[in-house]
C-alpha positions in Angstrom: -22.6 81.9 14.4 -23.7 79.5 11.8 -22.7 75.4 11.5 -21.8 74.2 8.4 -21.6 70.6 8.1 -20.2 68.7 5.1 -18.9 65.5 4.0 -14.7 65.5 4.1 -12.7 62.6 2.0 -10.1 62.6 5.6 -8.0 60.1 3.0 -7.2 63.0 0.3 -6.7 65.6 2.9 -2.7 66.4 4.1 -2.0 66.0 7.9 -0.5 68.6 9.7 0.9 67.3 13.1 1.2 69.0 16.4 2.7 68.4 19.9 1.5 70.0 23.1 3.2 69.3 26.4 -0.4 70.7 28.9 0.0 73.4 30.7 2.1 74.8 27.9 0.9 77.1 24.7 0.3 76.1 21.2 -0.9 77.6 17.9 -2.4 76.4 15.5 -2.2 77.9 12.0 -4.8 77.7 9.6 -3.5 76.2 6.0 -3.7 78.0 2.9 -4.2 81.3 5.1 -1.6 83.9 5.2 -1.7 87.5 6.2 -1.9 88.4 2.4 -5.5 86.1 2.0 -8.4 87.6 1.3 -10.6 85.9 4.4 -14.5 86.5 4.2 -15.2 84.2 7.3 -13.6 81.4 8.9 -14.4 78.2 11.0 -11.8 76.6 13.4 -13.9 73.0 14.1 -13.4 69.6 15.8 -16.6 67.6 16.7 -17.7 70.9 17.0 -17.1 74.8 16.3 -13.9 75.7 17.8 -13.6 79.5 16.6 -14.8 81.5 13.5 -14.7 84.9 12.1 -18.0 86.2 10.8 -18.1 89.8 9.3 -15.0 90.6 11.0 -15.8 89.6 14.3 -13.4 86.9 15.9 -15.7 84.2 18.1 -14.3 81.6 20.1 -15.4 78.7 22.7 -13.4 79.0 25.0 -11.5 81.3 27.0 -8.5 79.6 26.6 -8.4 80.1 23.1 -7.4 83.1 20.8 -7.8 83.7 16.8 -4.8 86.0 16.1 -6.5 88.6 13.8 -3.2 88.7 11.0 -3.3 85.5 10.2 -6.4 83.7 11.9 -3.9 81.1 13.7 -5.9 79.4 16.7 -3.5 80.0 19.7 -4.4 77.8 22.9 -3.3 78.7 26.4 -2.8 76.7 28.9 -3.4 73.5 26.7 -4.9 70.6 28.7 -4.8 67.0 27.7 -8.5 67.6 26.4 -7.2 69.5 23.4 -6.0 66.8 21.6 -8.3 66.3 18.4 -8.4 66.9 14.9 -8.9 70.5 14.1 -10.3 71.6 10.5 -9.6 75.0 9.0 -12.6 76.1 6.5 -11.9 79.9 4.5 -14.8 81.3 3.3 -17.7 78.3 3.6 -15.4 75.8 2.1 -16.4 72.6 2.6 -12.7 71.1 3.2 -9.6 72.1 4.6 -6.0 72.3 2.7 -4.9 70.2 6.0 -6.0 68.4 8.7 -4.5 70.0 11.7 -3.5 67.1 14.3 -3.3 68.2 17.8 -1.7 66.2 20.4 -1.5 67.6 24.4 0.5 65.1 26.2 -0.3 65.4 30.1 0.4 62.9 33.0 -1.6 60.0 33.5 -5.2 59.8 35.3 -5.7 58.3 38.4 -5.7 54.2 38.4 -8.9 52.3 39.7 -8.8 51.5 43.4 -6.4 48.8 44.7 -8.0 45.5 45.5 -7.1 43.2 47.8 -6.3 39.9 46.4 -5.0 37.8 49.1 -2.6 38.6 52.3 -0.5 36.7 54.6 0.6 38.1 58.3 3.9 39.2 56.4 2.7 40.4 53.0 -0.6 41.1 50.5 -1.2 41.1 46.9 -2.5 43.7 45.3 -4.0 44.8 42.1 -5.8 47.5 40.1 -7.3 49.1 36.6 -5.0 51.2 34.3 -6.0 54.9 34.1 -8.8 55.6 31.9 -7.5 57.9 30.2 -3.4 57.9 29.8 -3.3 61.4 28.3 -1.2 60.8 25.4 2.4 58.9 26.9 1.7 55.7 28.0 2.7 54.8 31.7 5.7 53.6 32.5 5.7 52.0 35.9 3.4 52.8 39.3 4.2 53.6 43.0 2.4 51.7 45.4 1.7 53.6 49.1 0.9 52.3 52.0 -0.6 54.0 55.2 -0.6 52.2 58.2 -3.9 51.6 60.4 -6.4 53.9 60.0 -5.5 57.3 61.2 -1.9 56.8 59.8 0.1 59.3 57.6 0.5 57.8 54.1 4.0 59.1 54.1 5.2 57.6 57.4 6.1 54.0 54.8 8.1 54.3 51.9 6.6 54.1 48.8 7.4 51.3 46.5 8.0 51.7 43.1 7.1 49.5 40.4 9.6 48.4 37.6 6.9 48.2 34.8 3.4 48.9 33.9 1.6 45.9 35.8 -1.3 46.2 37.4 -0.7 43.5 39.9 2.1 43.9 43.1 3.1 41.4 45.9 3.8 43.9 48.8 5.9 42.6 51.7 7.6 43.3 54.9 4.2 43.8 56.7 3.5 43.2 60.2 1.1 40.5 61.2 -2.0 41.5 62.8 -2.1 45.1 61.7 -4.4 47.8 59.7 -3.5 49.2 56.2 -4.6 50.4 53.0 -3.1 51.0 49.8 -3.3 54.0 46.5 -1.2 53.6 43.2 0.0 56.4 41.2 0.5 56.0 37.6 4.2 57.5 36.0 5.0 58.6 32.7 7.5 60.5 30.6 5.4 63.9 32.1 4.6 62.8 35.3 3.1 61.1 38.1 -0.7 60.8 37.8 -2.6 61.6 41.3 -3.1 59.0 43.7 -6.1 56.8 43.1 -8.4 56.2 45.5 -7.4 54.3 48.9 -8.3 50.4 49.1 -10.5 49.0 51.7 -8.6 48.5 55.1 -8.1 45.2 55.7 -5.8 43.1 58.8 -2.6 41.6 58.0 -2.8 37.3 59.7 -1.4 37.0 63.4 1.5 35.4 64.5 2.7 34.1 67.4 4.3 37.0 69.7 7.7 37.9 69.9 7.8 40.7 72.3 9.1 39.5 76.1 7.1 40.6 79.5 9.9 42.5 81.9 10.1 41.3 85.4 10.3 44.0 87.4 9.9 42.3 91.3 10.2 38.2 91.7 10.5 37.5 95.6 9.5 34.7 98.0 6.2 35.8 100.6 6.9 32.9 102.4 8.0 29.3 102.7 5.7 27.9 100.5 5.0 30.9 98.0 6.4 33.2 95.8 5.2 36.8 93.9 5.7 37.9 91.0 5.2 41.0 89.1 5.7 42.1 85.2 5.3 44.8 82.7 4.0 43.6 79.1 6.1 44.0 75.7 5.1 46.5 73.9 2.2 46.4 71.9 3.5 46.2 68.2 5.0 42.6 69.6 1.9 41.0 70.6 0.8 40.2 66.5 -2.9 39.4 67.8 -5.2 39.6 70.2 -3.6 40.1 73.6 -5.1 37.3 75.7 -3.3 37.2 78.8 -0.2 35.7 80.1 0.8 31.9 80.7 3.1 31.6 84.1 4.5 28.4 84.0 7.3 26.8 87.4 9.5 23.7 88.7 12.0 23.3 90.7 15.4 24.0 89.4 17.1 20.7 90.2 14.4 17.8 88.9 13.0 16.7 86.2 12.8 19.8 83.2 9.5 18.1 82.2 8.0 18.3 85.6 6.3 21.8 85.2 3.6 23.4 86.1 1.2 26.2 84.7 -1.1 29.0 85.3 -3.2 30.5 82.5 -4.5 34.6 83.3 -6.8 35.6 81.1 -6.5 39.2 81.7 -4.3 41.3 79.5 -4.4 43.9 82.6 -2.8 41.9 85.2 0.3 42.4 85.7 1.3 40.0 89.2 0.4 37.6 90.4 1.6 34.7 93.6 2.4 31.1 93.6 1.3 29.1 96.5 2.1 25.6 97.2 5.6 25.4 97.0 8.5 23.0 98.6 9.5 24.9 101.6 13.6 26.3 101.0 13.4 25.5 96.8 14.9 27.0 94.2 12.2 27.6 91.1 12.4 28.8 87.7 9.5 30.6 86.7 8.7 32.0 83.7 6.0 34.5 81.8 5.3 35.1 78.3 2.1 36.4 76.9 -0.3 34.2 74.2 -2.2 35.2 71.1 -4.4 32.8 69.7 -1.9 32.5 67.1 0.3 30.8 70.3 2.5 31.8 72.9 5.9 34.0 72.8 9.4 33.5 73.9 9.1 33.8 77.9 10.7 35.8 80.5 12.8 33.7 83.2 13.7 34.3 87.1 15.5 32.6 89.6 13.9 32.2 93.3 13.9 30.4 96.5 11.0 30.1 98.7 11.7 31.0 102.7 12.6 28.5 104.9 10.2 26.4 107.0 10.2 24.2 110.1 12.8 21.4 110.0 11.4 17.9 110.7 11.5 15.6 113.4 15.5 14.5 113.7 16.0 10.8 112.3 16.8 7.9 114.4 17.0 9.2 118.0 17.9 6.9 120.3 20.2 5.8 123.3 23.5 4.6 123.3 24.8 4.6 127.1 22.9 5.3 130.4 24.6 5.6 133.0 23.1 7.0 136.9 23.9 10.9 136.0 24.5 10.5 133.0 22.3 9.6 129.3 24.5 9.2 125.7 22.2 10.3 122.8 22.3 9.8 119.0 20.4 11.4 115.6 20.6 12.6 112.1 19.3 15.1 110.9 16.1 16.1 109.5 14.9 14.5 105.8 13.5 17.7 105.2 15.7 20.0 106.3 13.4 23.3 104.8 16.2 25.6 105.2 20.0 25.6 106.4 20.3 23.5 110.1 21.6 25.7 112.7 22.0 23.5 115.1 19.9 21.4 117.6 18.3 21.5 120.7 17.7 19.0 123.5 15.7 19.3 126.0 15.1 16.8 129.2 12.2 16.5 131.3 11.7 14.5 134.8 9.2 15.2 137.8 7.1 17.9 135.4 9.9 20.0 134.8 11.9 20.7 131.9 15.4 22.0 131.4 17.1 23.1 127.9 21.0 22.2 127.5 22.8 24.7 125.4 22.3 24.7 121.6 24.7 22.3 120.1 25.8 23.7 117.0 26.0 21.7 113.6 29.9 21.4 113.2 30.3 20.8 117.1 28.7 17.0 117.4 28.4 15.3 113.8 30.8 12.4 113.2 29.8 10.5 109.8 26.4 12.1 109.2 26.1 11.1 112.9 25.1 13.9 116.2 26.1 12.2 119.5 25.2 13.7 122.6 25.7 13.1 126.2 23.7 14.5 129.1 25.5 15.0 132.3 24.7 15.9 136.4 21.1 13.7 136.0 19.5 12.5 138.9 19.9 8.6 139.7 17.1 6.0 139.1 14.8 8.9 137.4 12.5 8.7 134.8 13.8 11.4 131.8 12.0 12.3 128.7 14.5 13.4 126.0 13.6 15.8 123.4 15.8 16.7 120.2 14.7 19.3 117.7 16.4 21.0 114.8 16.5 24.6 114.6 17.5 27.2 112.2 17.6 31.1 112.2 13.5 31.8 112.1 12.5 28.5 113.3 12.5 25.6 115.9 12.0 22.1 114.2 9.6 19.7 115.0 10.6 17.0 117.9 11.4 13.4 118.2 11.4 12.0 121.8 12.8 9.3 123.4 12.4 8.1 126.9 15.0 6.5 129.3 15.6 5.9 133.1 18.8 6.7 134.5 20.6 3.9 136.4 21.4 3.3 139.9 23.9 5.0 141.9 26.1 3.3 144.5 24.4 3.2 147.9 25.5 5.2 151.4 27.9 4.0 153.3 26.9 1.0 156.0 27.3 2.3 159.5 28.9 0.0 162.0 27.0 -0.9 165.1 28.6 -3.0 167.2 32.5 -4.3 166.3 34.1 -6.4 169.5 35.8 -9.6 170.3 34.7 -12.5 169.6 37.7 -14.6 171.1 41.0 -14.6 170.3 41.1 -15.3 166.6 37.5 -14.2 165.8 35.6 -10.5 165.7 32.1 -9.8 165.9 30.8 -7.2 164.1 27.3 -5.7 162.9 26.2 -3.0 160.6 23.2 -1.7 159.8 21.8 -1.2 156.2 22.7 2.3 154.2 20.5 4.8 154.8 20.1 5.7 151.0 20.1 3.6 148.4 18.1 2.6 144.8 16.0 0.4 144.3 18.4 -2.5 146.7 21.4 -3.4 148.6 22.4 -6.8 147.1 25.3 -7.1 148.5 27.6 -5.9 151.4 31.3 -6.5 151.0 33.5 -6.0 154.3 37.2 -5.5 154.0 39.9 -6.6 156.8 43.6 -5.9 157.8 46.1 -6.8 159.9 47.7 -3.9 160.7 51.1 -5.0 160.3 50.0 -6.0 157.0 49.3 -3.5 154.1 47.2 -5.8 152.1 43.5 -6.0 152.7 40.9 -8.8 152.5 37.4 -8.8 151.6 34.3 -10.9 151.9 31.6 -10.3 149.9 27.9 -10.8 151.8 24.4 -11.3 150.0 21.9 -8.8 150.9 18.4 -7.6 151.1 16.9 -4.6 151.6 14.6 -6.2 154.2 17.0 -6.6 156.6 18.1 -3.8 159.1 21.1 -4.9 160.2 23.8 -7.6 159.2 26.4 -8.9 161.4 28.9 -11.6 160.9 32.0 -13.1 162.4 35.5 -13.5 161.5 37.7 -16.2 162.4 40.8 -17.6 162.3 42.9 -14.1 162.7 46.0 -13.6 164.3 46.0 -13.3 168.0 47.4 -10.5 169.3 46.8 -8.3 166.4 45.3 -4.9 165.4 42.7 -5.1 162.8 40.8 -2.5 160.9 37.8 -3.3 159.0 35.1 -1.6 156.8 32.4 -2.1 155.2 30.5 -1.2 152.1 27.4 -1.9 150.2 26.9 -2.3 146.3 23.4 -2.6 144.2 23.3 -4.5 140.9 22.6 -2.0 137.8 18.9 -2.0 136.8 20.6 -1.5 133.2 23.0 -3.9 133.0 22.3 -7.4 135.1 25.8 -8.3 135.3 27.1 -4.6 136.4 27.8 -4.2 140.3 27.8 -0.7 141.1 29.9 -0.5 144.5 29.2 2.4 147.3 31.3 4.2 149.1 33.7 2.5 152.8 31.7 2.8 156.3 34.4 5.1 158.9 36.8 2.0 159.4 37.3 0.8 162.8 40.2 -0.4 164.5 40.0 -3.4 167.4 42.7 -5.2 168.9 42.9 -9.1 169.4 44.5 -11.0 172.1 43.8 -13.6 174.9 40.8 -13.8 177.2 39.3 -10.4 175.3 36.1 -12.2 174.8 35.7 -12.3 178.5 36.6 -8.4 178.7 34.4 -7.5 175.6 31.8 -9.5 175.3 29.9 -8.8 172.0 26.9 -5.9 172.5 23.6 -7.2 172.2 21.7 -3.8 171.7 21.0 -3.2 168.0 19.6 0.5 167.4 17.3 0.1 165.3 15.7 3.9 165.8 16.6 5.8 162.2 17.0 9.4 162.5 14.4 10.6 161.2 12.2 8.2 163.2 13.7 9.5 166.2 13.2 12.8 165.2 9.7 11.8 164.8 9.2 10.4 168.5 10.8 13.2 169.9 8.4 15.5 168.6 5.6 12.7 169.7 6.5 12.8 172.7 7.0 16.5 173.4 3.5 16.6 172.7 2.1 14.2 174.7 4.2 15.9 177.3 2.9 19.1 176.8 -1.1 17.7 177.0 0.1 16.6 180.5 1.3 19.6 181.8 -1.7 21.3 180.6 -4.0 18.4 182.3 -1.6 18.9 185.4 -2.6 22.7 185.4 -6.4 21.9 185.2 -6.6 19.2 187.8 -4.7 21.7 189.8 -6.9 24.2 189.7 -9.6 22.1 190.2 -8.6 20.5 193.2 -7.0 23.9 195.2 -9.6 23.6 197.5 -8.9 20.2 199.1 -7.4 19.0 202.4 -3.8 20.3 203.7 -3.7 16.5 203.9 -4.4 15.9 200.5 -2.2 18.2 199.1 0.8 16.5 201.7 -0.2 13.3 200.5 0.1 14.0 196.8 3.3 16.2 197.6 4.6 12.7 199.0 3.1 10.6 195.8 5.0 13.2 193.0 8.4 13.3 195.2 8.0 9.4 195.0 7.4 9.3 191.2 10.1 11.9 190.4 12.9 9.5 191.8 12.0 6.7 190.1 11.3 8.5 186.9 15.2 9.8 187.6 16.2 6.0 188.0 14.5 4.8 185.0 16.5 7.5 182.8 19.7 6.7 184.9 19.3 2.9 183.8 18.4 4.3 180.0 21.6 6.3 180.2 23.4 3.4 180.9 22.3 1.4 177.9 22.1 3.8 175.6 26.1 4.2 175.8 28.0 1.5 174.6 31.4 1.1 175.8 33.2 -1.3 173.0 35.8 -1.9 176.0 33.6 -2.8 178.5 31.6 -5.9 180.2 27.5 -5.6 179.4 25.9 -6.0 182.7 21.9 -6.6 182.6 20.4 -7.2 185.5 23.2 -8.2 187.5 24.1 -10.7 184.6 27.9 -10.3 182.9 27.5 -11.0 179.6 30.4 -13.0 178.0 31.6 -14.7 175.0 28.5 -16.6 173.3 29.2 -19.6 171.1 28.2 -19.1 167.2 25.2 -21.6 167.2 23.7 -19.2 170.3 23.6 -16.0 168.1 20.2 -15.8 166.6 18.9 -14.7 163.2 15.3 -13.0 162.9 13.8 -10.9 160.6 15.3 -8.1 160.8 19.2 -9.1 162.0 21.5 -11.9 160.4 24.7 -13.1 162.0 27.0 -14.5 160.0 30.3 -16.8 160.9 33.4 -16.0 158.7 36.4 -17.5 158.9 39.6 -15.5 158.9 43.1 -16.1 158.6 
C-alpha cells in the first residue's frame, strides 16, 4: 500500500456528516463514487490510512472495518468513540476528495478524576474532582457520588447521591462521626454512565460526644457502706470517638444535687464496679456514662440503697424516778438510726450479773418522741448499771449507760422484849432493833390504843442503829383498861431526805392496867441481846467445846485405868458432886430465861417491884424513855 500525501484546501470542500452511537454500525459512502464508477485505486484515510483498494484487492487497518466492494463504502462495526474523525475518500490517486466525511461516534463519558477531600466535619465532607478527559462526544449532564463506609464496606450499602448539575464539587452530608469513608464519582451524559472514578483516599470524620447509654444489668448493696453496679456498653456506632472508658457519679437522693462524687474508669473493657465509703442505710442515685475525647455521653441512672448498719447510741438516757424496787428511765432515738429501729433492749447489771428485760417495741413506749420504761422487782439499796441499746432486724446498736442506786426499803418489824405495868396509869415497854434494815434506822413509831375505843395514838421516837434496845414508859393512861400496843421502825430515804420510809408493825401486845399492878407485874430487867445468828454460832462453839472435853475425858480415863479403887471412888464422888452442881445451874438458867409477863421477879431472894423513872439507867446498848399518855 502506497501512501500519498497532498495539501487539501478544506474550506472549499463540502462536508458530509455522519453521527453514530458507540457499539452500533455505520457505513460511510465515498463521495463521487457509485456502482458504475470506474475505480482503479481508492484510499480511505483520516490522519492515517484506514482502508485502500489496490489492484483489485481491498486492504483494511482494523478488523472492525470493511471496504464494501460494490461502491467502496467504509463499513465500521462496531463503532467506538475513537472512530470519530474526518474521513477522506481519494479515488484513482486524486489529491482531494469530492467531500469530507465527518463521523461523530457518541459514547458514555470516560471516568472522572479521583475525588479529593477538601474539608470535613463530624457529619459532612466537601469533595472535588476533575471532569472526564474525554466526554465521548456527549456533554456530561450530572454525576453520581457513591459512598463506602469503612475500608471493606460495599459501595451499595449507602444510597448513591445524584448531583443536580455537572459541577465537579459537592458537599456530602448525613455522615456519622468518627467513621471511615471513601467516595467515587460516575459521570452521566445522554448515552449513560461512565465507569466509576478512582475512589478517594480514606478519611475519618471528626468526633462527637457519645450518644449511646450504658445498659445497667445489676445494681444492689453489698454492705451498709458499699454498692455494686454492673452494665453493658452502648452500641459501638454511638461512641462517636475513641472509647476511653466510663464515668460513674453518685449522690444521696434527698440532699444537695450539686454534692456529687465521681469515679473515672479509663478502661472500656470494664463492665462492673463497687462503690465504697457510703453512708449507712441511705438512698443513692448512681449514674454511669461513656466518654471519648470530645466529652461525655448521656447517663443511665439507677436508685440503690445501702444496707442497714449498727444504730448509734440512744440519746439523753435519764433517771426519772427511783424507789426501793423500781427505776424509771427515759431516752430518745439515736442520731443515726442506720436502718429501721424495731425496738430497744434494756439491760441492768448488779453484783456482776447482767439481766435482760424483754425487748421494748417502738410503738409500745414512745410518747412525744421520748421513750419511757420502768425496771421493777429490783433489790433495795443496790447499785445498778442500766444499759439501753436500739436494735434493728440485723444489728444491736451501740449502748447508752447510766448508774444508780435503788432507794432503801422499810426496816423489818421490831420485836418486843418487855411489856409490863409500870404503875396504875403507866406502862413500861421495850423492844429490840429490827433484824433487817437498810443503811440505818432513824425513827420508831409506837402505836397504842385503849381497847374501849377504836382510835389509836402514835408517838415518834428518834432512833440510832447503834442502839440495840429501846424502852419507853407510857404515862397518863386510863386505869382499869386494856391496852393494845405495837411498834414499827422507819428510815429516811437515801434518794429523798424529806421522805420517811415506814416498816411493818410488830406483833401487837395486850396488857391490863389496874390499881397496884406495878407490885404484881414489875418490869423485867432481862434484856435478850442475843441475835439469832449469834445464838446459833454460840451453840456450835459450845458443842465443839463439849466434844473436845469428851475426847479429853476418854483419854484421861484410859490413862488412869490402873489407879486404885479408892481413887476411883473419890473420882466418882467428885464427878457426882459436879453433876449435881451443873443440874442446879441449869435449873436456875431455865428460871431466868422463861419470862412470865404477869409474875414477879425474884433474884437472889430480892423481889423486884415498881422502880422510879429516875432509877432506870441508860447505857450504850439500851435506851429508856418516859412518855406521857392520856
